[in-house]
N, C-alpha and C positions, 0 to 999 in steps of 0.2 A: 504493500500500500504506500509506504514512504517513497519507494522508488517511483511509483506512478505520479505521486504528488510532486516530487522534485522534478521529474521529467516533464510534467505538464507546465510547471512554472518556468523551466528553462526554455521550453518551446514557445511559451507566450512572450518571454522576454526577447528571444531571438529565434525567429522561424528557421534560421539556417541549421538549427539543431536537428531538424527532421529531414534535412537534405540527404540523399543517398550517399554522397561522398562522406559527410560527417558521420553518418550512422556506421558505414563500413570502417572508417578509421577508428571510431569508438569501439566497435566490436573487436577490431584487431588489438587495441590496447587492453581491452578486458581480458582477451586470451593471453596476452603476454604477461600481464601483471597477475593474472589469476593463477598461473602455474606455480609461482613461488609463494603465493598466498596460501594455497592448499598445503604446500610444503611446510610453511610456518605453523599451520594449524596442527600438524601431526606432533610437533614437539610441545606446543602450548597445552594440548590436552593432557600431557603427562606432567603438567606443572613446570615445564621447562621453557626455554626461550632460545632463539638463535639470532644473534645480532650480527652474524657474519655473512648473511645472505647477499647483501649488495656487493661486498668485497669479493665474495666467491664468484659472483656473476662476472665481475671485472676480470679476475684472474683466469677463470676457465674460458672466458670469451677470447682473451688474447692468445691463450694456448691453442684453442681451436682454430682461430684465424691463422696463426703462425704455422700450424701443421698443414693446413690446406693450401695456403698461399706460398709460403717460403720453403717448407720442407717437402712439398709434393706428396704428402700422404693422401691417399684416396679418401674422399669425404666420409664414406661409411665407416672406414677404420678410424678416422679422426673423431667421428661422432661417438663411437664405442669407447675410445680411449678417454675422451672427455667425461663420459658418464662414469667410467670406472674410477677416474681420479676423484670425481665428486663423491662416489660411494666410499672411497678410502678416507676422504676427509670426514665424512659422516661417521664412519667407524671410529676414527680418531677422537672425535668429539664425544661419542658414547663411551669410549674407553676411559677418557680422562674424567668423565662425570661419574661413571659407575664404579670403576676400579680404583682410580686415584682420589675419588671422593671430592672433586672440585665442583664448585657451583657452576651451573649452566651459564649464568650471566658472565662469570669470569672467563670461562673457556671460550665462549663465542665472542666476547669482547676482544680477547687476545687474537682470535681468528680474524676478526674485522681488521685489526691493525696489521697482522702478519700478511694476510692474503693481499691486502691493498699494497703493502710495501713490496712484496714479491712481484706483483703485477707491474709495478712501476720499474723495479729493477730489471725484470725480464725484458721489457721493451726499451730500457734506458730512458724512461720517462717520455718516450715518443708515442705517437699515435699508431696503433696497429690497425690495418684495414686492407681492403682490396684495392689494387692499383686500378687506374682508369682503364675501362674497357674489359677488365677481367670478369669473366662470368662463369658460373657453374649452374647451367640450366636446370638440371635435375634437383640439385640441392635447393636452389632458389625457389623453384616451383613447390617443392615439398614443404619448405619452411615458411616462405613469404608469399606463396601464391594464393589463388582464390579458386574456389569451385562454385559455379553458379552465383558468383559475386560474394560468396561467404569466405572470409579469410581463414586460412588453414590454422592459424593460431587459435581462433575461437573453437574450431573443430577439435584441435588437440586438447584444449582446456575442457571441453565438454566430455571427451573420452576419459581424461584423467580424473575429472570430478566424479564421473559415474563409477569408475574403479575405486576411487577413494571412499565414496559413499558405501559401497559394498564392504570394503575392508574395515571401515570404521564402525559401521552400524549393523552389519550382518555377518560378522565373523567372530570367532573366538579371540583372535588377536585384537580386534577392535574393543571387545569387552575388557580384555586385559589392559589396554591402553587407558580406558576410562577408570578402571579399578586402581591402577597405579597413580593416576592423577588425583583421584579422590583421596586415597590414603595408601601411600606406598608401603608402610609397615604392615598394615592389615592385609594388603595384597600379597606381601611376602609370606605372611603366616598362613594364608589360604592356599599356598602352594604355587603361586605364580613366580616365575623367574623374572623378577623385576629388572635386574640388570640387563638381561637380554631384550626385554620389551623396550626399555629406554634406549638402548643402543640401536635397535631396529628403527625406532622412531627418528633418530638423528640420521641414520643411513637413508631412510626414505626422504627426509627433508633435504639432505645434500644431493641425493640423486635427482630429485625433481628440480632442485635449483640448477644443477648442471644441465638438465634438459632445457630449462628456461634460458640459461646462458647462451645456448646455441641459437635459440630463436631471437634473442636480443642482438647477438652478433650479426645475424643475417638481416635483421631489421635496420640496424644503424649502419652496417657495412664499414664502420670505422669506430675504433674503441680508444678513447683517451683514458688510460688506466687511473689517472688521478681523479676522474669525476664519473666515469661510467658506473652505473649502479648505485650511486650515492643515495643513501637513505631509503633504499628499496626495502630493507628489513623493517623500517617503520611502516611502510605501506602494507606489508604482509601482516604485521601485528595489528594495524588498524582494521584491515579487512576481517581478520579472524575475530577480534574483539567486537567489532560492529555486527558480525554474524552470530554472536552468541557464545563464543569461546571464552571461558573464564580464565584469567591469568593465574587463578589458584589451581587450575587443572580440573579434570574430571567432568567437564561440561562442554557442549558444543555440537554443531551440526555442519556437515559439508554444504548442505543447501544454504545455510546461513552465510558461509564464507562466499559462495557464489553471489548471493544477493549483496553482500558487503562490498565485493569487488565492483559490481555493477554500479552501486550507489556512489562509491568513491570516484569512479571514472566519470559519472554524470556530473558530479560536483566539480571535478577538474575541468571537464568540458565547459561547464558554466563559467568558470574562471577565465578560460581562454576566449570564449565567445564574447564576454563582456569587456575584454581588453585589460583585465586586471593583471598586474605583473605575475609572471609564472612562479616567482619566488614564494607567493602566497600559497602555492600548493602544499608546502610544508606546514604552513599555519593551519590549513584545512585538515591535514592528517593529524597534527598535534591536537587540534580541537576534537576530532573524532575519537582519538584514543582516550582523551580526558573524559569526554562524555560517556564513552563505553565503559570505562573503569568505574566511574561514579555510579552509572546505572547498575553495573554488576555488584558493586558494594551495597547499594541500597536494596537490591533484590535479595542478596545473601542475608542481610540483616532482617528483612521482612520474613524470610523463611525461618530464620532462627527464632524470631518472636512467635511465629505461628506454631512452631514445633514446641516451644516452651509453654505456650498457652494450652495446647492439646494435652500435654503431659500433666498440667495442673488440674484440668477439668476431667478427672477420671470418674466414670459413672459409679454410683454407690453400689450397685449389684456386683460390679467388677471388684470393688474394694472388699466387699463382704466375702466373695468367693475366694479371694486371694489371702484373706486373714486366716491364721491358724485356728482350728476349732478348740474350744476350751474343754478341758477334761471334766467329765461328769463324776 
């Protein structure tokens, strides 16, 4: 409902919002940003967080481009190598969090700094990209092309979202993710391998981030490692929180993340159509995160009050049945 209201307001303010070109571009951005937003959701549901998403997109983007353009690696092989590197980074995050007992915030904050620095060192702080006239028709069509006018990025996002929904809401692993996020110690006592569950969550997050990095590399066709992917992790967190994922863990819906991504892109599109400086995009994301966290806190307090109220109003017959019988 909120998306329809915001979309209607944007269309009334500027009719160009409904133009085919603008809709296609917006769908493309929804697909691009949606991929790593779902990735972020998988760690947030475990009460974790990944602050390294943007830097990882920059690092893996320049590695992918370098392999394809300069090293002559066939793009399918380069794609698989990039995905494998992302999975290794995800495993490393999970290892440091579960085995070395470091906080997710600390691990991924260090990742944010390290990956960005390595990306800049890898390119000697230069821009990595495709030279003029260079083309890879199959790769470009697969990643940046359109079918019946629909960008392939939004198709990829829809497929990933459908798979993520099944994994998170219809599988044993998904139930384990929610259980670990709700109460890790209780989940461990119930027989769940919490370390493995958390590690797999970070592997999924980094793997999807690597997948998104390839899409962004082909979308921009040039990557400045100092700025490429800046603050993307905040966008992913905002989309997840807006979609109902609690930063405390144990709550959330993939459908909510999809709607959160759509709403954020509509808001950013509004900023662009009104000619407002693009730097305010970060202000929009910050406001969304703040509102989402406040709403989550208020909802959690409301549930606690309701639970306490129910426990205080025990029916008299229940009390009498539970009381011990006096000896005759």
